[in-house]
ROKE-792888 format. One record per residue: residue in three letters; x negated, y negated, z negated of N, C-alpha, C in turn. Coordinates in Angstrom, 1 decimal. Layout:
N
  residuo  n_east  n_north    n_up  ca_east  ca_north   ca_up  c_east  c_north    c_up
      ala       X        Y       Z        X         Y       Z       X        Y       Z
...
//
This chain:
197
  residuo  n_east  n_north    n_up  ca_east  ca_north   ca_up  c_east  c_north    c_up
      met    30.7    -24.7   -21.6     31.6     -25.8   -22.2    30.7    -27.0   -22.5
      thr    31.3    -28.1   -22.4     30.6     -29.4   -22.8    31.3    -30.2   -23.8
      ala    32.2    -29.6   -24.5     33.1     -30.3   -25.5    32.3    -31.0   -26.6
      lys    31.3    -30.3   -27.1     30.5     -30.9   -28.2    29.6    -32.0   -27.8
      val    28.9    -31.8   -26.6     28.0     -32.8   -26.2    28.8    -34.0   -25.6
      ser    30.0    -33.8   -25.1     30.8     -34.9   -24.6    31.3    -35.7   -25.8
      ala    31.8    -35.1   -26.8     32.2     -35.8   -28.0    31.1    -36.6   -28.6
      ala    29.9    -36.0   -28.6     28.7     -36.7   -29.2    28.4    -37.9   -28.4
      leu    28.5    -37.8   -27.0     28.3     -39.0   -26.2    29.2    -40.1   -26.5
      val    30.5    -39.8   -26.7     31.5     -40.8   -27.1    31.1    -41.5   -28.4
      ala    30.7    -40.7   -29.4     30.3     -41.2   -30.7    29.0    -42.1   -30.5
      ile    28.1    -41.6   -29.7     26.8     -42.3   -29.5    27.1    -43.7   -28.9
      gln    27.9    -43.7   -27.9     28.3     -45.0   -27.2    29.0    -45.9   -28.2
      ala    29.8    -45.4   -29.1     30.5     -46.2   -30.1    29.5    -46.9   -31.1
      asp    28.4    -46.1   -31.4     27.4     -46.6   -32.3    26.4    -47.6   -31.7
      leu    26.2    -47.5   -30.4     25.2     -48.3   -29.7    25.6    -49.7   -29.6
      arg    24.6    -50.6   -29.5     24.8     -52.0   -29.1    23.7    -52.2   -28.0
      asn    23.9    -53.3   -27.3     23.0     -53.6   -26.3    21.6    -54.0   -26.9
      pro    20.5    -53.6   -26.3     19.2     -53.9   -26.9    18.9    -55.4   -26.7
      ala    18.0    -55.9   -27.6     17.6     -57.3   -27.5    16.8    -57.5   -26.2
      lys    17.1    -58.5   -25.5     16.3     -58.8   -24.2    15.2    -59.7   -24.6
      asp    14.1    -59.1   -25.0     12.9     -59.8   -25.5    11.7    -59.9   -24.6
      lys    11.9    -59.4   -23.3     10.8     -59.5   -22.3    11.3    -60.4   -21.2
      thr    10.4    -61.1   -20.5     10.7     -62.0   -19.4    10.0    -61.5   -18.2
      ala    10.7    -61.4   -17.1     10.1     -61.1   -15.8    10.2    -62.4   -14.9
      asn     9.1    -62.7   -14.2      9.1     -63.8   -13.3     8.8    -63.4   -11.9
      thr     9.7    -63.6   -11.0      9.6     -63.2    -9.6     8.9    -64.2    -8.8
      gly     8.6    -65.4    -9.3      8.1     -66.5    -8.6     9.2    -67.4    -8.1
      thr    10.4    -66.9    -7.9     11.5     -67.7    -7.5    12.4    -67.9    -8.7
      tyr    12.6    -66.9    -9.5     13.4     -67.1   -10.7    12.9    -66.1   -11.7
      ser    13.3    -66.3   -12.9     12.9     -65.4   -14.0    14.2    -64.9   -14.8
      tyr    14.0    -63.8   -15.4     15.1     -63.2   -16.2    14.6    -62.4   -17.4
      lys    15.5    -62.3   -18.4     15.1     -61.6   -19.6    15.6    -60.1   -19.5
      tyr    14.9    -59.2   -20.1     15.3     -57.8   -20.1    14.7    -57.1   -21.4
      ala    15.2    -55.9   -21.6     14.6     -55.0   -22.7    13.8    -54.0   -22.0
      asp    12.6    -53.7   -22.4     11.8     -52.7   -21.7    12.1    -51.3   -22.2
      leu    11.6    -50.3   -21.6     11.9     -48.9   -21.9    11.6    -48.6   -23.3
      ala    10.5    -49.1   -23.9     10.1     -48.8   -25.3    11.2    -49.3   -26.2
      ser    11.7    -50.5   -25.9     12.7     -51.1   -26.8    14.0    -50.3   -26.7
      ile    14.4    -49.9   -25.6     15.6     -49.1   -25.4    15.5    -47.8   -26.2
      leu    14.3    -47.1   -26.0     14.1     -45.8   -26.7    14.1    -46.0   -28.2
      asp    13.5    -47.1   -28.7     13.5     -47.4   -30.2    14.9    -47.6   -30.7
      leu    15.8    -48.2   -29.9     17.2     -48.4   -30.2    18.0    -47.1   -30.2
      ile    17.8    -46.3   -29.2     18.7     -45.1   -29.1    18.3    -43.9   -29.8
      arg    17.0    -43.7   -30.1     16.6     -42.4   -30.7    17.2    -42.1   -32.0
      pro    17.3    -43.1   -33.0     18.0     -42.8   -34.2    19.4    -42.5   -34.1
      ile    20.1    -43.1   -33.1     21.5     -42.9   -32.9    21.8    -41.5   -32.3
      leu    20.9    -41.2   -31.3     21.0     -39.8   -30.7    20.8    -38.8   -31.8
      ala    19.8    -38.9   -32.7     19.5     -38.0   -33.7    20.7    -37.9   -34.7
      lys    21.3    -39.0   -35.0     22.4     -39.0   -35.9    23.5    -38.1   -35.4
      his    23.7    -38.0   -34.1     24.7     -37.2   -33.5    24.2    -35.9   -32.9
      gln    23.0    -35.5   -33.4     22.4     -34.2   -33.0    22.1    -34.1   -31.6
      cys    21.7    -35.2   -31.0     21.4     -35.2   -29.5    20.0    -35.6   -29.3
      ala    19.5    -35.3   -28.1     18.2     -35.8   -27.6    18.3    -36.0   -26.1
      leu    17.5    -36.8   -25.5     17.5     -37.0   -24.1    16.1    -36.5   -23.5
      thr    16.2    -35.9   -22.3     15.0     -35.6   -21.6    15.1    -36.2   -20.2
      gln    14.0    -36.6   -19.6     14.0     -37.2   -18.3    13.0    -36.5   -17.5
      asp    13.4    -35.8   -16.4     12.5     -35.0   -15.5    12.2    -35.9   -14.4
      val    10.9    -35.9   -14.1     10.4     -36.7   -12.9     9.7    -35.7   -12.0
      arg    10.2    -35.8   -10.7      9.6     -34.9    -9.7     9.6    -35.6    -8.3
      met     8.8    -35.1    -7.5      8.7     -35.6    -6.1     9.4    -34.5    -5.2
      glu    10.1    -35.0    -4.2     10.8     -34.1    -3.3    11.0    -34.8    -2.0
      asp    10.5    -34.3    -0.9     10.6     -34.9     0.4    10.2    -36.3     0.5
      gly     9.0    -36.6    -0.2      8.5     -38.0    -0.2     9.3    -39.0    -1.1
      arg    10.2    -38.5    -1.9     11.0     -39.3    -2.8    10.7    -39.0    -4.2
      leu    10.8    -40.0    -5.0     10.7     -39.8    -6.5    12.1    -39.6    -7.0
      leu    12.3    -38.5    -7.8     13.6     -38.1    -8.4    13.5    -38.1    -9.9
      ile    14.4    -38.8   -10.5     14.5     -38.9   -12.0    15.9    -38.3   -12.4
      ser    15.8    -37.2   -13.1     17.1     -36.5   -13.7    17.0    -36.7   -15.2
      thr    18.2    -37.0   -15.8     18.3     -37.2   -17.2    19.3    -36.2   -17.8
      arg    18.9    -35.6   -18.9     19.7     -34.7   -19.6    20.0    -35.1   -21.0
      leu    21.3    -35.1   -21.4     21.6     -35.3   -22.8    21.9    -33.9   -23.4
      ile    21.1    -33.6   -24.4     21.1     -32.2   -25.0    21.7    -32.3   -26.4
      his    22.6    -31.5   -26.7     23.2     -31.4   -28.1    22.6    -30.2   -28.8
      ser    22.6    -30.3   -30.1     22.0     -29.2   -30.9    22.8    -27.9   -30.7
      ser    24.0    -27.9   -30.2     24.7     -26.7   -30.0    24.2    -25.9   -28.7
      gly    23.3    -26.6   -28.0     22.8     -26.0   -26.7    23.5    -26.6   -25.5
      glu    24.6    -27.3   -25.7     25.3     -27.9   -24.6    24.5    -29.1   -24.0
      cys    24.7    -29.3   -22.8     24.0     -30.5   -22.2    24.8    -31.1   -21.1
      leu    24.6    -32.3   -20.8     25.1     -33.0   -19.7    23.9    -33.5   -18.8
      glu    23.9    -33.3   -17.5     22.9     -33.7   -16.7    23.3    -34.8   -15.8
      phe    22.5    -35.8   -15.6     22.8     -37.0   -14.8    21.8    -37.2   -13.7
      gly    22.2    -37.5   -12.6     21.2     -37.8   -11.5    21.1    -36.5   -10.6
      pro    20.0    -36.5    -9.8     18.9     -37.4   -10.0    19.0    -38.7    -9.3
      leu    18.3    -39.7    -9.8     18.2     -41.0    -9.2    17.0    -41.0    -8.3
      ala    17.2    -41.4    -7.1     16.1     -41.2    -6.1    15.6    -42.6    -5.7
      gly    14.3    -42.7    -5.5     13.6     -43.9    -5.0    12.4    -43.6    -4.3
      ser    11.8    -44.6    -3.6     10.6     -44.3    -2.8     9.4    -44.4    -3.8
      val     8.3    -43.7    -3.4      7.1     -43.6    -4.1     6.2    -44.8    -3.8
      gly     5.6    -45.3    -4.8      4.7     -46.5    -4.6     3.4    -46.1    -3.9
      gly     2.7    -47.1    -3.4      1.5     -46.9    -2.7     0.3    -46.6    -3.6
      ser     0.4    -46.8    -4.9     -0.7     -46.5    -5.8     0.0    -45.8    -7.1
      trp    -0.9    -45.2    -7.9     -0.4     -44.6    -9.1     0.3    -45.6   -10.0
      gln    -0.2    -46.8   -10.1      0.4     -47.9   -10.9     1.7    -48.2   -10.4
      gln     1.9    -48.4    -9.1      3.2     -48.7    -8.5     4.2    -47.5    -8.7
      thr     3.7    -46.3    -8.6      4.6     -45.1    -8.8     5.0    -45.1   -10.3
      gly     4.0    -45.3   -11.2      4.3     -45.3   -12.6     5.3    -46.4   -13.0
      gly     5.2    -47.6   -12.4      6.2     -48.7   -12.6     7.6    -48.3   -12.1
      gly     7.6    -47.6   -10.9      8.9     -47.1   -10.4     9.5    -46.1   -11.3
      ile     8.7    -45.2   -11.9      9.2     -44.2   -12.8     9.8    -44.9   -14.1
      thr     9.1    -45.8   -14.6      9.6     -46.5   -15.8    10.9    -47.3   -15.5
      tyr    10.9    -47.9   -14.4     12.1     -48.7   -14.0    13.3    -47.8   -13.8
      ala    13.1    -46.6   -13.1     14.2     -45.7   -12.9    14.7    -45.1   -14.2
      arg    13.7    -44.7   -15.1     14.1     -44.1   -16.4    14.9    -45.1   -17.2
      arg    14.5    -46.4   -17.2     15.2     -47.4   -18.0    16.7    -47.6   -17.4
      tyr    16.8    -47.7   -16.1     18.1     -47.9   -15.6    19.0    -46.6   -15.7
      ala    18.4    -45.4   -15.7     19.2     -44.2   -15.9    19.8    -44.2   -17.3
      leu    18.9    -44.5   -18.3     19.4     -44.6   -19.7    20.5    -45.6   -19.9
      gln    20.3    -46.8   -19.3     21.4     -47.8   -19.4    22.7    -47.3   -18.9
      ala    22.7    -46.6   -17.7     23.9     -46.2   -17.1    24.6    -45.1   -17.9
      ile    23.8    -44.1   -18.4     24.3     -43.0   -19.1    24.9    -43.4   -20.5
      leu    24.2    -44.3   -21.1     24.6     -44.8   -22.5    25.5    -46.0   -22.5
      asn    25.8    -46.6   -21.3     26.7     -47.7   -21.1    26.2    -48.9   -21.9
      ile    24.9    -49.2   -21.7     24.3     -50.4   -22.4    23.7    -51.3   -21.3
      ala    23.6    -52.6   -21.6     23.0     -53.6   -20.7    21.7    -54.1   -21.3
      ala    20.7    -53.9   -20.5     19.3     -54.3   -21.0    18.7    -55.4   -20.1
      asp    19.5    -55.9   -19.2     19.0     -57.0   -18.3    20.1    -58.1   -18.3
      glu    19.6    -59.3   -18.0     20.5     -60.4   -17.7    21.2    -60.1   -16.4
      asp    22.4    -60.4   -16.3     23.1     -60.2   -15.0    22.8    -61.4   -14.1
      asp    21.9    -61.2   -13.2     21.5     -62.3   -12.3    22.3    -62.3   -11.0
      asp    23.2    -61.3   -10.9     24.2     -61.3    -9.8    23.6    -61.2    -8.4
      ala    22.4    -60.7    -8.3     21.7     -60.5    -7.0    21.6    -61.7    -6.1
      ala    22.5    -62.7    -6.4     22.5     -63.9    -5.6    21.2    -64.7    -5.8
      ser    20.6    -64.6    -7.0     19.4     -65.3    -7.3    18.1    -64.6    -6.7
      ala    18.3    -63.5    -6.1     17.2     -62.8    -5.5    16.7    -63.5    -4.3
      pro    15.4    -63.6    -4.0     15.0     -64.3    -2.8    15.3    -63.5    -1.6
      pro    15.5    -64.2    -0.4     15.8     -63.5     0.8    14.6    -62.6     1.2
      pro    14.8    -61.6     1.9     13.8     -60.7     2.3    12.7    -61.4     3.1
      thr    11.4    -61.1     2.9     10.4     -61.7     3.6     9.8    -60.9     4.7
      ser    10.3    -59.7     4.8      9.9     -58.8     5.9    11.1    -58.2     6.6
      ala    10.8    -57.9     7.9     11.9     -57.3     8.7    12.2    -55.9     8.2
      lys    11.2    -55.2     7.6     11.4     -53.8     7.1    12.1    -53.9     5.7
      lys    13.3    -53.3     5.6     14.0     -53.3     4.3    13.6    -52.0     3.5
      pro    13.5    -52.2     2.2     13.2     -51.0     1.4    14.4    -50.0     1.4
      lys    14.1    -48.8     1.3     15.2     -47.8     1.2    16.0    -48.0    -0.1
      pro    17.3    -48.0    -0.1     18.1     -48.2    -1.3    18.0    -46.9    -2.2
      leu    18.1    -47.1    -3.5     18.2     -45.9    -4.4    19.5    -45.2    -4.1
      gln    19.5    -43.9    -4.2     20.7     -43.1    -4.0    20.7    -41.9    -4.9
      ala    21.9    -41.5    -5.3     22.0     -40.2    -6.0    21.8    -39.1    -5.1
      val    21.2    -38.0    -5.5     21.1     -36.8    -4.7    22.1    -35.8    -5.2
      gln    23.0    -35.4    -4.4     24.0     -34.5    -4.8    23.6    -33.0    -4.6
      lys    23.9    -32.2    -5.6     23.7     -30.8    -5.5    24.9    -30.2    -4.9
      thr    24.7    -29.1    -4.2     25.8     -28.4    -3.5    26.3    -27.4    -4.5
      ala    27.6    -27.4    -4.7     28.3     -26.5    -5.7    28.4    -25.1    -5.0
      asp    28.2    -24.1    -5.9     28.4     -22.7    -5.4    29.7    -22.1    -6.0
      glu    30.0    -20.9    -5.7     31.2     -20.3    -6.3    31.2    -20.2    -7.8
      asp    30.1    -20.0    -8.4     30.0     -19.9    -9.8    30.3    -21.3   -10.5
      asp    29.8    -22.3    -9.8     30.1     -23.7   -10.3    31.7    -23.9   -10.3
      ile    32.3    -23.6    -9.2     33.7     -23.8    -9.0    34.5    -23.0   -10.0
      arg    34.1    -21.7   -10.2     34.8     -20.8   -11.2    34.7    -21.4   -12.6
      arg    33.5    -21.9   -12.9     33.2     -22.5   -14.2    34.0    -23.7   -14.4
      trp    34.1    -24.6   -13.4     34.9     -25.8   -13.5    36.4    -25.5   -13.7
      val    36.9    -24.5   -13.0     38.3     -24.1   -13.2    38.6    -23.7   -14.6
      glu    37.6    -22.9   -15.2     37.8     -22.5   -16.6    37.7    -23.6   -17.5
      leu    36.8    -24.5   -17.3     36.6     -25.7   -18.2    37.8    -26.6   -18.1
      ile    38.3    -26.8   -16.9     39.5     -27.7   -16.8    40.7    -27.1   -17.5
      ser    40.9    -25.8   -17.4     42.0     -25.1   -18.1    41.9    -25.1   -19.6
      ala    40.6    -25.1   -20.1     40.4     -25.2   -21.5    40.3    -26.6   -22.1
      ala    40.2    -27.6   -21.3     40.1     -29.0   -21.8    41.3    -29.4   -22.6
      ser    41.0    -30.0   -23.8     42.0     -30.4   -24.7    42.1    -31.9   -24.9
      ser    41.3    -32.6   -24.2     41.3     -34.1   -24.4    40.9    -34.7   -23.0
      trp    41.3    -36.0   -22.9     41.0     -36.8   -21.8    39.5    -36.9   -21.6
      val    38.7    -37.0   -22.7     37.3     -37.2   -22.7    36.6    -35.9   -22.1
      glu    37.1    -34.8   -22.5     36.6     -33.5   -21.9    36.9    -33.4   -20.4
      leu    38.1    -33.7   -20.1     38.5     -33.7   -18.7    37.8    -34.6   -17.8
      lys    37.6    -35.8   -18.3     36.8     -36.9   -17.6    35.4    -36.4   -17.4
      ser    34.8    -35.8   -18.4     33.4     -35.3   -18.3    33.3    -34.2   -17.2
      ile    34.2    -33.3   -17.2     34.3     -32.3   -16.2    34.4    -32.9   -14.8
      gly    35.3    -33.9   -14.7     35.5     -34.6   -13.4    34.2    -35.3   -12.9
      asp    33.5    -35.9   -13.8     32.3     -36.6   -13.5    31.2    -35.5   -13.0
      glu    31.2    -34.4   -13.6     30.2     -33.3   -13.2    30.6    -32.9   -11.8
      ile    31.9    -32.6   -11.6     32.3     -32.2   -10.2    32.0    -33.2    -9.2
      ala    32.2    -34.5    -9.5     32.0     -35.6    -8.5    30.5    -35.7    -8.2
      ala    29.6    -35.2    -9.0     28.2     -35.3    -8.7    27.7    -34.2    -7.8
      his    28.6    -33.3    -7.4     28.2     -32.2    -6.5    28.9    -32.3    -5.1
      arg    28.2    -31.7    -4.2     28.7     -31.7    -2.8    29.6    -30.5    -2.7
      leu    30.8    -30.6    -2.2     31.8     -29.6    -2.1    32.4    -29.6    -0.7
      glu    33.0    -28.5    -0.2     33.8     -28.5     1.0    35.0    -29.3     0.7
      asp    35.6    -29.9     1.7     36.9     -30.7     1.5    38.0    -29.9     0.8
      ser    38.1    -28.6     1.3     39.2     -27.8     0.7    39.0    -27.4    -0.7
      glu    37.7    -27.2    -1.1     37.3     -27.0    -2.5    37.6    -28.2    -3.4
      arg    37.3    -29.3    -2.9     37.5     -30.6    -3.6    39.0    -30.8    -3.8
      val    39.8    -30.6    -2.8     41.2     -30.8    -2.9    41.8    -29.8    -3.9
      asp    41.4    -28.5    -3.9     41.9     -27.5    -4.8    41.5    -27.9    -6.3
      leu    40.3    -28.3    -6.5     39.8     -28.7    -7.8    40.6    -29.9    -8.3
      leu    40.8    -30.9    -7.4     41.5     -32.1    -7.8    43.0    -31.8    -8.2
      ala    43.6    -30.8    -7.5     45.0     -30.4    -7.9    45.0    -29.8    -9.3
      ile    44.0    -28.9    -9.6     44.0     -28.3   -10.9    43.7    -29.3   -11.9
      trp    42.8    -30.2   -11.7     42.4     -31.3   -12.6    43.6    -32.2   -12.9
      asn    44.3    -32.6   -11.9     45.4     -33.5   -12.1    46.6    -32.8   -12.8
      ala    46.8    -31.5   -12.6     47.8     -30.8   -13.3    47.4    -30.7   -14.8
      arg    46.2    -30.5   -15.1     45.7     -30.4   -16.5    45.8    -31.8   -17.2
      lys    45.5    -32.8   -16.4     45.6     -34.2   -16.9    47.1    -34.5   -17.3
      ala    48.0    -34.1   -16.5     49.4     -34.3   -16.8    49.8    -33.5   -18.1
      glu    49.3    -32.3   -18.3     49.6     -31.5   -19.5    49.0    -32.2   -20.7
      ile    47.8    -32.8   -20.6     47.2     -33.4   -21.8    47.8    -34.7   -22.2
      ser    48.2    -35.4   -21.1     48.8     -36.8   -21.4    50.1    -36.8   -22.2
//
C-alpha cells in the first residue's frame, strides 16, 4: 500500500514553495538564474521531516548510461520510487559528477513539483555547434511481472481517494506491460475511479 506516503507527498507539496534562484549560469550566449542542489535540499529537508519522510537517490551505471532513481520513504515503511532518469556519462569524473548533480536536482524538482530554474523556453539555447547530437535523457521502464499486476489490482480495489488512485496509476505507467495487461488494468482503474467520484 502507498496510502500514507502518497498522502504525505500531497502535504509536502502543499507546504513547499519554489526555492530562491540565487545562482547564475552563463552559457556564453545567455545566462539564467537557478537554485543549486544544496539550496533545494536545505529547503525540502525540514518539510520532509515534518511529514515523516525522507528522500534517497540511487546513482548507478548500466549499459554505459548513468541512472538516477529517487525514492520518497515514509516512516511507515511505505515508499514511492521515481525514475530512473538516464543520461550519458561524462568524459571525466568532474563531468560525471556534474551530470549526477544536475540529474538529482531535476529529479527532485519533478517529484516535488517545484521550479528551481528560470524558464528560458529552450528558444534561448544556442544552435548545435556539432553534427553529433547528444543523446536525450529518457526514463527507463521496468517490466511488470505477475506479482506487480496482482498487487496493482489489489491496490486499485482498496483505493479510497483520487490521490491514492492517481499514485497507483503513475506507478503502473512507469512500467512496461503487454498491451492486453495495460487494457485490463486501465478498465479496473477506470471502474474504481467511477466508484470514488
